[in-house]
C-alpha positions as CSV (number, residue, x, y, z in Angstrom):
1,X,45.9,80.2,-64.4
2,X,43.2,82.1,-66.1
3,X,42.8,79.3,-68.6
4,X,42.4,76.8,-65.9
5,X,39.8,78.9,-64.2
6,X,37.9,79.3,-67.5
7,X,38.0,75.5,-68.0
8,X,36.6,75.0,-64.6
9,X,33.9,77.6,-65.2
10,X,32.9,76.0,-68.5
11,X,32.7,72.6,-66.7
12,X,30.5,74.2,-64.1
13,X,27.9,75.1,-66.7
14,X,24.9,72.6,-66.4
15,X,24.5,72.0,-70.1
16,X,28.2,70.9,-70.4
17,X,27.7,68.3,-67.7
18,X,24.5,67.0,-69.4
19,X,26.2,66.9,-72.8
20,X,29.2,65.0,-71.3
21,X,26.9,62.4,-69.6
22,X,24.8,62.0,-72.8
23,X,28.0,61.4,-74.7
24,X,29.2,58.7,-72.3
25,X,25.8,57.0,-72.5
26,X,25.7,57.1,-76.3
27,X,29.2,55.6,-76.5
28,X,28.3,52.9,-74.1
29,X,25.1,51.9,-75.9
30,X,26.8,52.1,-79.3
31,X,29.8,49.9,-78.3
32,X,27.5,47.4,-76.6
33,X,25.3,47.1,-79.7
34,X,28.4,46.5,-81.9
35,X,29.7,43.7,-79.7
36,X,26.5,41.7,-79.7
37,X,26.8,39.3,-82.6
38,X,23.7,37.6,-84.0
39,X,23.9,33.8,-84.3
40,X,23.7,32.6,-87.8
41,X,20.5,30.8,-88.8
42,X,20.6,27.0,-88.4
43,X,21.6,24.9,-91.4
44,X,19.0,22.3,-92.4
45,X,19.7,19.1,-94.4
46,X,17.3,17.0,-96.4
47,X,18.3,13.7,-98.0
48,X,16.1,11.3,-99.9
49,X,16.7,8.6,-102.5
50,X,17.0,5.0,-103.4
51,X,20.3,3.2,-102.7
52,X,21.2,-0.3,-103.8
53,X,23.6,-3.0,-102.6
54,X,24.2,-6.7,-102.6
55,X,21.1,-7.3,-100.4
56,X,18.7,-5.2,-102.5
57,X,17.4,-1.6,-102.5
58,X,16.7,0.8,-99.6
59,X,14.4,3.8,-99.8
60,X,16.4,6.3,-97.6
61,X,15.4,9.5,-95.9
62,X,17.2,11.7,-93.5
63,X,16.9,15.2,-92.0
64,X,19.3,17.2,-89.8
65,X,19.6,20.7,-88.4
66,X,22.4,22.7,-86.7
67,X,25.6,24.3,-87.6
68,X,27.9,23.0,-90.4
69,X,30.1,21.4,-87.8
70,X,27.4,20.0,-85.5
71,X,24.2,18.6,-87.1
72,X,21.6,16.6,-85.2
73,X,18.8,14.7,-87.0
74,X,16.8,11.5,-87.7
75,X,16.5,9.1,-90.6
76,X,14.7,6.1,-91.8
77,X,15.4,3.3,-94.3
78,X,12.9,0.9,-95.8
79,X,14.5,-2.2,-97.4
80,X,12.2,-2.6,-100.4
81,X,13.0,-6.3,-100.9
82,X,12.2,-7.3,-97.3
83,X,9.7,-4.7,-96.4
84,X,11.6,-3.9,-93.2
85,X,12.1,-0.5,-91.8
86,X,14.8,0.9,-89.5
87,X,14.7,4.4,-87.9
88,X,17.9,6.0,-86.6
89,X,19.2,9.1,-84.8
90,X,22.0,11.0,-86.5
91,X,24.7,13.5,-85.9
92,X,27.1,14.9,-88.4
93,X,28.7,17.8,-90.3
94,X,29.0,19.4,-93.7
95,X,32.2,19.9,-95.7
96,X,31.6,21.9,-98.9
97,X,28.7,20.1,-100.6
98,X,29.2,16.8,-98.8
99,X,27.0,15.9,-95.8
100,X,28.2,13.2,-93.5
101,X,25.8,11.8,-90.9
102,X,26.3,8.9,-88.5
103,X,24.2,7.2,-85.8
104,X,22.5,4.1,-84.8
105,X,19.2,2.3,-85.3
106,X,16.7,3.2,-82.5
107,X,13.6,1.5,-83.9
108,X,13.0,-1.4,-86.2
109,X,10.4,-4.1,-86.9
110,X,13.3,-6.5,-86.7
111,X,14.7,-6.1,-83.1
112,X,18.1,-7.5,-83.9
113,X,18.8,-4.3,-85.9
114,X,18.5,-2.0,-82.9
115,X,21.9,-0.5,-82.0
116,X,23.3,-1.2,-85.5
117,X,25.6,1.7,-86.6
118,X,24.4,3.8,-89.6
119,X,26.4,6.1,-91.9
120,X,25.1,8.4,-94.7
121,X,27.4,10.4,-97.0
122,X,25.6,12.5,-99.5
123,X,26.8,15.1,-102.0
124,X,24.5,18.0,-102.7
125,X,26.3,18.8,-106.0
126,X,25.9,15.4,-107.6
127,X,23.0,13.8,-105.6
128,X,25.1,10.7,-104.9
129,X,24.3,8.9,-101.6
130,X,26.3,6.2,-99.8
131,X,24.6,4.4,-97.0
132,X,26.6,2.1,-94.8
133,X,24.6,-0.2,-92.4
134,X,26.5,-2.2,-89.9
135,X,28.1,-4.1,-88.5
136,X,24.6,-5.5,-87.8
137,X,24.0,-5.8,-84.1
138,X,22.3,-9.2,-83.9
139,X,20.3,-11.9,-85.5
140,X,21.4,-14.1,-88.4
141,X,23.4,-11.3,-90.0
142,X,25.2,-10.2,-86.8
143,X,28.5,-8.6,-87.7
144,X,27.7,-8.1,-91.4
145,X,28.2,-4.6,-92.8
146,X,26.1,-3.7,-95.9
147,X,26.9,-0.8,-98.2
148,X,24.3,0.8,-100.5
149,X,24.9,3.5,-103.1
150,X,22.6,5.5,-105.3
151,X,21.3,8.9,-106.1
152,X,18.6,11.1,-104.8
153,X,17.9,14.6,-103.6
154,X,20.4,16.2,-101.2
155,X,19.5,19.7,-100.0
156,X,21.6,21.9,-97.8
157,X,19.9,25.1,-96.6
């Protein structure tokens, strides 16, 4: 019983209570700071190059930002032979050095292209770019899908 009384007497000392409270606060703050994980910085993509197909050559540019599994961006293609431009919204992902972006035309000087599906597959390790445009939404080429391939700059940061 003397031991129990001494324990109680030690607990009754003001500095012991303060030390105990400080210890609890330190452990709480320390464990909270460990559990807060920082989000990784966003991944940015830049693609530019010239791609060619049966209908001619397209100067292509695209940018996207997000996580490797969820990218959002914009792109534009100018058909050099016809001097027509199409702008598109894009979503996509990255697998290794390969970026895959898909979307649809949102603006164009040729209204029949609006709504046309767009796909870009680009490899940062080789610079190869494949651009699939279609099936075209309307006009004289409605239903046609055009494939363009080439090389350019593909940057993943």
